[in-house]
C-alpha positions in Angstrom: 27.3 44.0 19.4 27.4 39.9 19.7 24.3 40.0 21.6 22.7 42.2 19.1 23.7 39.7 16.4 22.3 36.7 18.4 19.2 38.3 19.0 18.7 39.5 15.5 19.3 35.7 14.5 16.8 34.5 17.1 14.1 36.9 15.9 14.7 36.0 12.2 14.6 32.2 13.0 11.4 32.7 15.2 9.9 34.6 12.4 10.8 32.0 9.9 9.0 29.1 11.7 6.1 31.3 12.9 4.0 30.3 10.1 4.1 26.4 9.3 4.9 25.3 5.8 1.6 24.2 4.4 1.8 21.3 1.8 -1.1 19.8 -0.3 -0.5 16.5 -2.0 -2.9 14.7 -4.0 -3.1 11.7 -6.2 -3.2 11.0 -10.0 -4.3 8.0 -11.9 -1.6 5.5 -12.5 -0.3 5.3 -8.8 1.2 8.8 -8.7 1.2 11.5 -6.2 0.6 15.1 -7.8 3.3 16.7 -6.0 6.7 14.5 -6.5 8.7 16.5 -4.0 8.8 19.6 -1.7 11.2 21.4 0.5 11.3 22.1 4.2 13.8 23.9 6.5 15.3 21.9 9.4 13.0 21.9 12.4 10.2 23.8 10.5 6.5 23.0 11.4 4.7 21.4 8.7 1.1 21.0 7.9 0.7 18.4 5.3 -2.8 17.5 3.7 -3.2 14.5 1.7 -6.2 14.2 -0.6 -7.0 10.9 -2.4 -8.9 11.6 -5.5 -7.9 8.4 -7.1 -10.3 5.5 -7.7 -8.0 3.2 -5.4 -7.1 3.5 -1.6 -3.8 5.1 -0.8 -2.0 6.4 2.2 1.0 8.7 2.5 3.8 7.5 5.0 7.1 9.7 5.6 10.3 7.6 6.2 13.7 7.9 7.0 16.3 8.5 4.3 17.2 5.4 2.3 14.4 3.4 3.8 11.6 3.5 1.3 12.0 -0.1 -0.2 12.6 -1.5 3.2 9.2 -0.2 4.5 7.4 -1.2 1.1 8.7 -4.8 1.6 7.7 -4.8 5.1 4.3 -3.7 4.3 3.6 -6.5 1.7 2.6 -9.2 4.2 0.6 -7.0 6.6 -3.0 -7.3 7.2 -5.4 -4.6 6.3 -6.4 -3.6 9.9 -2.6 -2.8 10.5 -3.1 0.3 7.9 -0.1 -1.3 6.2 2.1 0.5 8.6 5.1 -1.5 9.6 6.3 -1.3 13.3 9.6 0.1 12.3 11.5 3.2 13.7 12.1 4.3 10.0 8.4 5.3 9.7 8.2 9.0 11.0 4.8 10.2 10.1 1.8 8.6 8.3 -1.8 9.0 7.3 -4.2 6.1 7.6 -5.3 4.3 4.3 -7.8 6.6 2.6 -10.5 5.7 0.5 -11.3 7.4 -2.7 -12.4 11.1 -2.0 -11.0 11.1 1.5 -8.2 13.3 3.0 -6.2 13.4 6.1 -3.9 15.8 7.7 -0.4 15.5 9.1 1.2 18.2 11.7 4.9 17.4 12.4 8.1 19.2 12.9 10.6 18.5 10.0 13.8 16.7 11.1 16.7 18.8 12.4 19.0 16.6 10.4 19.4 17.8 6.8 18.5 15.0 4.4 16.1 13.6 1.7 13.1 11.9 3.3 10.9 9.8 1.2 7.1 9.7 1.4 5.5 6.6 0.1 2.2 4.9 -0.3 2.6 1.6 1.6 -0.6 -0.1 0.3 0.7 -3.4 -0.8 2.7 -3.0 -4.3 2.0 0.8 -4.7 5.2 2.0 -3.1 7.3 0.7 -6.0 6.2 3.7 -8.1 4.0 5.9 -5.8 6.5 7.8 -3.8 8.1 11.3 -3.5 10.8 13.2 -1.5 10.8 15.8 1.2 14.0 17.7 0.8 15.2 19.1 4.4 17.8 21.8 4.3 19.0 20.5 0.8 18.6 22.2 -2.4 16.3 20.3 -5.0 18.1 19.3 -8.2 16.3 20.0 -11.7 13.4 17.6 -11.5 14.3 15.9 -14.8 17.5 14.6 -13.0 16.2 13.9 -9.6 16.7 10.3 -8.8 14.6 10.6 -5.6 11.2 11.0 -7.7 9.5 8.4 -9.8 10.7 8.0 -13.4 7.3 9.3 -14.8 7.8 12.6 -12.7 11.1 13.3 -14.4 10.0 12.5 -17.9 6.8 14.6 -17.6 9.0 17.6 -16.4 10.7 17.8 -19.7 7.9 16.4 -21.9 4.6 17.9 -20.2 2.2 16.6 -22.8 3.5 13.3 -23.8 0.1 11.9 -24.7 -3.2 13.3 -25.7 -5.0 11.7 -22.8 -2.2 11.4 -20.0 -4.6 10.2 -17.3 -7.0 8.2 -19.2 -6.5 4.4 -18.9 -6.7 1.9 -20.7 -4.6 4.0 -23.2 -3.6 2.3 -26.5 -0.8 3.4 -28.9 0.5 1.8 -32.0 4.2 2.9 -31.8 7.6 1.5 -32.4 8.6 -0.3 -29.3 12.1 -1.8 -28.2 12.5 -5.7 -28.5 9.3 -5.8 -30.7 8.4 -5.8 -34.4 7.2 -2.7 -36.1 3.6 -3.8 -35.4 4.1 -3.2 -31.6 1.0 -1.9 -29.6 1.6 -0.4 -26.3 -1.2 -0.5 -23.9 -1.4 1.4 -20.4 -3.5 -0.3 -17.9 -4.9 1.1 -14.6 -2.9 0.9 -11.3 0.3 1.8 -13.1 0.6 -1.4 -15.3 1.5 -1.3 -19.1 2.4 -4.0 -21.7 3.6 -4.4 -25.1 1.6 -6.6 -27.4 3.2 -7.5 -30.8 0.8 -7.9 -33.7 3.6 -9.3 -36.0 4.4 -12.2 -33.8 0.9 -12.4 -32.0 1.7 -12.3 -28.5 2.5 -10.3 -25.6 6.1 -9.3 -25.5 6.5 -7.9 -22.0 5.0 -6.1 -19.1 6.1 -3.4 -16.9 5.0 -1.3 -13.8 5.7 2.2 -13.3 4.7 5.0 -15.9 3.8 4.4 -19.6 6.1 5.3 -22.5 8.1 8.3 -23.6 7.1 8.5 -27.4 9.4 11.6 -28.0 12.4 9.5 -29.6 9.9 8.1 -32.1 8.5 11.5 -32.9 11.8 13.3 -33.0 13.3 10.7 -35.1 10.5 10.9 -37.8 9.6 7.0 -37.2 13.2 5.8 -36.9 13.4 5.9 -33.2 12.1 3.7 -30.4 9.6 4.6 -27.5 11.2 4.5 -24.2 9.6 2.4 -21.3 9.1 4.4 -18.1 9.1 1.8 -15.4 10.4 -1.6 -14.6 9.8 -4.8 -16.6 8.4 -7.7 -14.6 7.5 -10.1 -17.3 9.2 -10.9 -20.6 7.8 -13.6 -23.0 9.6 -15.8 -25.5 10.5 -14.1 -28.7 7.8 -16.0 -30.8 4.2 -16.6 -30.0 4.2 -19.2 -27.0 1.0 -20.9 -28.1 1.4 -24.2 -30.0 -1.4 -26.7 -31.1 -0.2 -30.2 -30.2 1.2 -31.8 -33.4 0.4 -28.9 -35.6 2.6 -26.7 -37.9 3.3 -23.3 -36.5 1.7 -20.4 -38.3 0.3 -17.2 -36.7 -1.9 -14.7 -38.2 -3.1 -11.4 -36.8 -7.0 -11.0 -37.2 -7.5 -7.7 -35.6 -9.0 -6.6 -32.1 -12.1 -5.2 -30.5 -12.4 -3.1 -27.4 -14.3 -4.5 -24.2 -14.6 -1.6 -21.5 -11.7 0.1 -23.1 -9.4 -3.0 -23.2 -8.3 -4.4 -26.5 -9.4 -8.1 -27.1 -6.9 -9.3 -29.7 -8.0 -12.0 -32.1 -5.2 -14.2 -33.9 -5.0 -17.7 -35.1 -2.4 -20.2 -34.5 -2.5 -22.7 -37.2 -6.3 -23.2 -37.6 -7.1 -22.3 -33.7 -8.8 -19.2 -33.2 -7.6 -17.3 -30.3 -9.1 -14.4 -28.4 -6.8 -12.6 -25.8 -7.6 -9.8 -23.4 -5.3 -8.5 -20.8 -6.3 -6.4 -17.6 -4.5 -5.3 -14.5 -4.8 -7.2 -11.2 -6.9 -5.1 -8.8 -3.9 -4.6 -6.3 -1.7 -3.3 -9.2 0.8 -6.0 -8.7 0.7 -7.6 -12.2 -1.8 -8.6 -15.1 -4.2 -11.1 -16.0 -4.7 -12.7 -19.4 -8.1 -13.7 -20.3 -7.8 -16.5 -23.3 -10.9 -17.9 -25.3 -10.2 -20.6 -27.9 -13.7 -21.6 -28.7 -12.9 -24.2 -31.5 -10.0 -25.9 -29.4 -10.2 -29.6 -30.5 -6.7 -30.5 -29.6 -4.5 -30.0 -26.5 -2.7 -26.6 -26.5 1.0 -26.3 -25.5 1.7 -22.9 -23.6 5.4 -21.9 -23.1 5.9 -20.1 -19.8 8.8 -17.8 -19.3 10.2 -16.1 -16.1 7.9 -18.1 -13.8 5.6 -16.9 -11.2 2.5 -17.6 -13.4 -0.8 -18.9 -12.3 -3.5 -20.6 -14.5 -7.2 -20.5 -13.7 -9.3 -23.0 -15.8 -12.7 -21.3 -15.5 -14.7 -23.9 -16.7 -13.6 -26.6 -14.1 -12.7 -23.9 -11.2 -9.2 -25.5 -11.3 -6.2 -23.6 -10.2 -2.5 -24.2 -10.8 0.7 -22.3 -10.0 3.6 -22.4 -12.3 7.2 -21.7 -11.4 10.4 -21.7 -13.6 10.4 -21.8 -17.6 8.3 -24.8 -18.7 5.8 -25.9 -21.4 2.3 -26.4 -19.9 -0.1 -28.8 -21.8 -3.8 -27.8 -21.6 -6.5 -30.2 -22.5 -8.9 -29.0 -25.2 -11.9 -28.5 -23.1 -10.1 -26.4 -20.6 -8.3 -24.1 -23.3 -11.6 -22.9 -24.4 -11.6 -20.5 -21.7 -8.9 -19.8 -18.9 -6.9 -17.1 -17.4 -3.0 -16.7 -17.0 -1.8 -14.5 -14.2 1.7 -12.7 -14.1 2.6 -11.1 -10.8 5.4 -8.7 -10.3 7.6 -10.2 -7.4 9.5 -7.5 -5.4 13.2 -7.7 -5.9 13.0 -9.9 -9.1 
C-alpha cells in the first residue's frame, strides 16, 4: 500500500511539472510591468517571456528574496556594456536590456525553497518603482494589501480607472493636494516622475517618483479630501515662492499657463519680473529639469534651494554649477534670462 501511495505521488508530481508554467510579462508607461506578480511551485519549470512595449529600454532580473534594493543600488554605477547586471550571487536569472518593441525569453526551474523572489528592472533608477514578485510555494495575499508589489499596482487593483487617460503622460490635474494651497496642480511626467505645482504661491511644491495620485479621497469627500500621492517624494521646496528679485518687495501673481509638447509652461510674476517655468523629466527617470525664462530680468535674481542635490545650467554661457545643502543662489540678470535647474533623486535619501 505504501509503495502504491509513493508511486501515485510520484506520478502526480511528474504530471504537475510535465507542462512548464508559461508567463508573459510586458511593460506599461510610467515604469511598470503589466504583471506585478505571479505564482510558481517549488522546482517547477518556468518559461517566461518579457516583452518591452515601452518607449524606454528595460530588462527583467529575478533576484533572491530581500535583495531587490541591493541589486538596484549595485547597478547604478555600472557601464552600459554590462547590461546593468551586477556580479552578485543574488542575481538568479535575467534578460538583456531590451530596446522598445524587443522581447526575450527565460527558461528556468523555480527555486525549491519557498519564498518571494522579486523581479526588477536594473536599468539605472528604474528598479525603485519597476518591480514585481514571483511567489514560490506561498499563497499570494490580496493584491491591494501586497507590500511586495509597487504602490501603483495596489491602488489600481482597488480603483481600476483612477484617471480618464491612465497611461498618457504628461497628465495634468487641478486637484486638492497635500501640503499645498487649494490652487494645486498635479502633473504626471514620463518615466514615473510627478510633481505638484502651486498656482496660489507660484512655485513647485514637491516632486515624487512612482505612480501618480489616487484622486478617490477628493471625489469621495465631495471636494473636502486630499488626493494621495502614489510614490516617494525626492524633492520638497520652501513653503513660499523661492524666487526673489534683489532689493524688491515680495509679491507674486499667477498669470496662467500654456502647453509645450504636452508640458505646461507656467507664467507668473515676482514683483515686476515675468517668469516662465516648464518642468520635464530627466531622460533616465531619476529626477526633473526646470526650464526658466525671465526675459525682462534687469537685476540679480535670488533663488532659494532646499534639500540640496541641485544643478544649474546657464544656457547662454554654457556654465554649470552643482549645489549641495540649503542655500540661496544669486543669479546675475543676464544669466537669469534663461537657465535650467535640475533636481535628481538620490537613492537612500
